[in-house]
C-alpha positions, 0 to 999 in steps of 0.5 A: 266376118260372121253373125255370132247370137248370144243366147240365154234361157233360149232366147237371143239377148245380143248379136255380133259381128266377128271372126271365128278366131275372135272366140279363141281368146273372147271370155265372156263372164255373163251367162249365155252361149254363142251361137253363129247365125247367117245375116242372108237366111230367113225362113230356112232359105239363103238369100243372095247378099241384100236381095230377095233372091234365093241363092242358086242351083249349082251343078256339081261334078266329080273331078279326080275324086273331087266334087267341084261345083259351077255355076251352070253346065256351061261353066262346067263344060268350059273348066272340063274342056280347059283341063283336057287341053291343059293335060294335053298340052302338059303331057306334051312338054313331058314327053319333051323334057324326056328328050331333052336332059337340059329340060327334065325335071322342068316339067313335072308329069302331069296327072290325067284329069278323070271326070265322074258324076254330075248333079246338082246342089241347091245353095239356097238350102245347103247355105242356109243356117239355122232358119233365121237370122237371129234378132235379138228377142228371137228364140232358139230351138237347141233340139232343132238347132234354129233361130225363130221369130217370138210365137205371135199367139199362143195358139200358134205353132211351130213350122219345122219347114218354114221356121215360123209359126203358123196360126191353127187357121189358114189365112182367108182367101179372097179381099176382106170385107169392112172399113178397109177391104183386103186386110185381115188380123189375127185375134186370139180372143175370137179363137179361144171364144170360139167352141166349134170343133174345129174351130173356124174363128180366128181371122177378122177384118182389120179396123185400121188402115194399111 
């Protein structure tokens, strides 16, 4: 099963869970386009289900011209050793079958495994789909083929690496001072009123407890 978002005029208006084959016969007579989205993707990172742990980096090896992936080097070494041992065993069986006509055909000629280059693949990146999981009201950027949470303020701009909106002024370091120490909120009016070049005002001390 997968998640699919219906996009109309660049906005997500509906999200459903369905098999890909569902759309083979599904007739939607209302405007919009259905686009797959990943429930475990956010900020351009794919996470393990129901967690804040990114999907792992896996080890890869080319075996008989195909790229195979493993959770770690130990798993890769165990697998390659098994292939080698299986080939040796099958080779012996095949040789024996040639000497015994009654066994001929019972064992096929083994294919010797060949091992190529190794590498890694970061599945937190390769499995990430379209930047973020699409929520109702999210924006769909067709140029980037990615979903973004709604733009919070007109002065904030898209970050195409984190698939989020960034403020024009970085979040302040250190604790805020005021009624409730340690909290800041963005004030678009304060930012617009700043006549400096570059602007430096925008983050203000929150007047609400958090």
